[in-house]
C-alpha positions in Angstrom: 1.3 17.1 19.1 4.4 14.7 18.3 7.8 16.6 17.8 8.6 15.9 14.3 12.0 15.4 13.1 14.4 13.7 10.5 12.1 10.7 10.2 8.5 10.8 9.2 5.3 10.2 11.9 3.3 8.0 10.6 0.0 7.7 12.7 -1.7 4.4 13.5 -3.1 2.2 10.5 -1.3 3.9 7.7 -0.2 1.8 5.1 2.9 2.9 2.6 4.2 1.4 -0.4 7.0 2.6 -2.6 6.9 5.9 -0.8 9.5 8.6 0.5 9.5 11.2 3.0 11.5 14.3 3.8 12.3 15.8 7.1 9.2 16.9 9.4 6.7 15.1 7.7 3.5 13.6 9.3 1.0 11.3 8.0 -2.8 11.1 9.6 -4.1 7.8 10.8 -5.7 5.4 8.2 -4.2 7.0 5.6 -2.8 4.8 2.4 -0.2 5.9 0.3 1.1 4.4 -3.1 4.0 5.8 -5.0 4.0 9.2 -3.1 6.8 11.3 -2.2 6.5 13.9 0.6 9.3 16.6 0.6 10.1 18.5 3.6 7.5 19.7 6.3 4.4 18.3 4.1 1.6 16.5 6.0 -1.7 15.0 5.5 -4.5 14.7 8.2 -6.5 11.3 8.9 -8.2 9.0 6.1 -6.2 10.5 3.0 -5.6 8.0 0.1 -3.0 9.4 -1.9 -1.2 7.6 -5.0 1.1 8.5 -7.9 1.9 12.2 -6.4 4.9 14.1 -5.7 4.3 16.7 -2.9 6.5 19.6 -2.6 7.4 21.3 0.8 5.2 22.4 3.4 2.0 21.1 1.7 -0.9 21.3 4.0 -3.6 18.2 3.1 -6.2 18.0 5.2 -8.7 14.7 6.0 -10.2 12.4 3.5 -8.5 14.1 0.5 -7.8 11.7 -2.5 -5.0 12.5 -5.0 -4.5 10.3 -8.2 -7.8 8.3 -8.0 -7.0 5.7 -10.8 -9.1 5.2 -13.7 -10.7 2.3 -15.2 -10.0 1.1 -18.7 -13.3 2.5 -20.1 -12.2 1.9 -23.7 -12.2 -2.0 -23.2 -15.0 -4.5 -23.6 -14.9 -4.4 -19.6 -13.3 -2.0 -17.3 -13.6 -4.4 -14.3 -10.6 -5.8 -12.0 -10.8 -9.1 -13.5 -8.7 -7.4 -16.5 -5.9 -6.2 -14.5 -6.2 -7.6 -11.3 -6.4 -11.1 -12.9 -4.3 -13.0 -10.7 -7.3 -12.9 -7.9 -9.5 -14.6 -10.2 -7.3 -17.4 -11.8 -4.5 -19.4 -10.7 -2.9 -19.5 -14.2 -2.4 -15.9 -14.8 -0.6 -12.9 -13.8 -1.9 -9.2 -13.3 -1.3 -7.0 -16.1 1.8 -5.2 -15.2 1.6 -2.8 -18.2 -1.6 -1.3 -16.8 -0.1 -0.7 -13.2 3.1 1.0 -14.9 0.6 2.9 -17.0 -1.0 4.2 -13.7 2.3 4.7 -11.6 3.2 7.0 -14.9 0.4 9.5 -14.4 1.8 11.8 -11.7 0.1 14.5 -9.9 2.2 17.4 -8.4 1.2 19.3 -5.2 3.2 22.4 -4.9 4.8 23.9 -1.9 2.9 25.7 0.8 -0.6 24.4 -0.9 -3.4 23.9 0.9 -5.9 21.1 -0.1 -9.1 21.0 1.8 -11.0 18.1 3.2 -12.4 15.7 0.7 -11.1 17.3 -2.1 -10.3 15.1 -5.1 -7.2 15.7 -7.6 -7.1 13.6 -10.6 -4.0 12.2 -12.2 -1.4 14.2 -14.1 -2.8 17.6 -12.2 -0.4 20.2 -11.1 -1.3 22.3 -7.9 0.8 25.3 -8.0 2.8 26.9 -5.2 0.9 28.3 -2.5 -2.8 27.4 -4.2 -5.6 26.5 -2.1 -8.1 23.7 -3.3 -11.4 24.3 -1.4 -13.3 21.3 0.5 -14.8 18.8 -1.7 -13.7 20.2 -4.9 -13.1 18.1 -7.9 -9.8 19.3 -9.8 -9.1 18.0 -13.4 -7.1 20.7 -14.3 -3.8 22.4 -13.4 -4.2 25.3 -10.8 -1.8 28.0 -10.9 0.4 29.2 -7.9 -1.7 30.8 -5.2 -4.9 30.6 -6.9 -7.9 29.6 -4.9 -10.2 26.8 -6.4 -13.5 25.3 -5.8 -16.4 23.2 -6.9 -16.9 20.3 -9.0 -15.4 20.5 -11.5 -13.2 22.9 -9.7 -12.9 26.6 -10.9 -10.8 29.7 -10.2 -12.2 31.6 -7.3 -9.6 34.2 -6.7 -6.0 34.6 -6.1 -4.6 35.1 -2.7 -2.2 38.0 -3.4 -1.8 40.4 -6.4 0.3 39.6 -9.3 3.3 41.7 -8.3 3.1 40.0 -4.7 3.1 36.5 -6.4 5.9 37.2 -8.4 8.1 38.6 -5.3 6.9 35.5 -3.4 8.1 33.1 -6.1 11.4 34.9 -6.1 12.0 34.9 -2.4 11.1 31.1 -2.3 11.2 30.8 1.5 10.1 27.1 1.2 14.0 26.4 0.6 15.2 28.4 3.6 17.1 26.4 6.2 15.2 25.1 9.3 17.5 27.6 11.1 16.3 30.6 9.0 12.8 29.8 9.1 13.0 29.9 13.0 14.7 33.4 12.7 11.8 34.6 10.6 9.0 32.7 12.4 8.1 36.2 14.2 7.7 38.0 10.8 5.7 35.0 9.3 3.5 35.5 12.4 2.9 39.0 12.5 3.8 41.0 9.2 1.2 41.9 6.5 2.2 40.3 3.3 3.7 43.7 1.7 5.7 44.4 4.7 6.9 40.7 4.7 7.9 41.0 1.0 9.7 44.4 1.4 11.9 43.0 4.3 12.9 39.9 2.7 12.8 40.6 -1.0 
């Protein structure tokens, strides 16, 4: 595995448009990004298709995930590309800039330390909470609470990762905002301590 640093590590075949990256970010091969922001330590595996999404720190995105899947104009007489990608069909017209601005405004948000499973699809304007888990193949059309686990089509709550008081304490600790050095110091505790012991030590 590559040693990550200040600059993002984009594997072979990635396409990135209007996207921004924090530190220690890795983007899997053949991934397509459009209007995406990756905060520090977040990554996605290969063959992802991410559009119009803001991704927090330490997000874990498996392969073949799609976020911000674009909609077609279903309320018009046609929903085909020729309505808004018009310049591809005629020399005397332009693409519909307002339609693309509308798409770009419908941001999805992926919370810190979330885990998006293989092949999941997250619709525009959906927020995945801090520490949440989206199961493989899930289709997420509504917001997911912090530390919730959801799955299915359409996705529904399966359970929470921790008890309510533990979730509250984790949100207060906000370890995802710790410095790189402090994370390194706490690494043995992240690896070894049960959640209750970890919270007692750092709260």
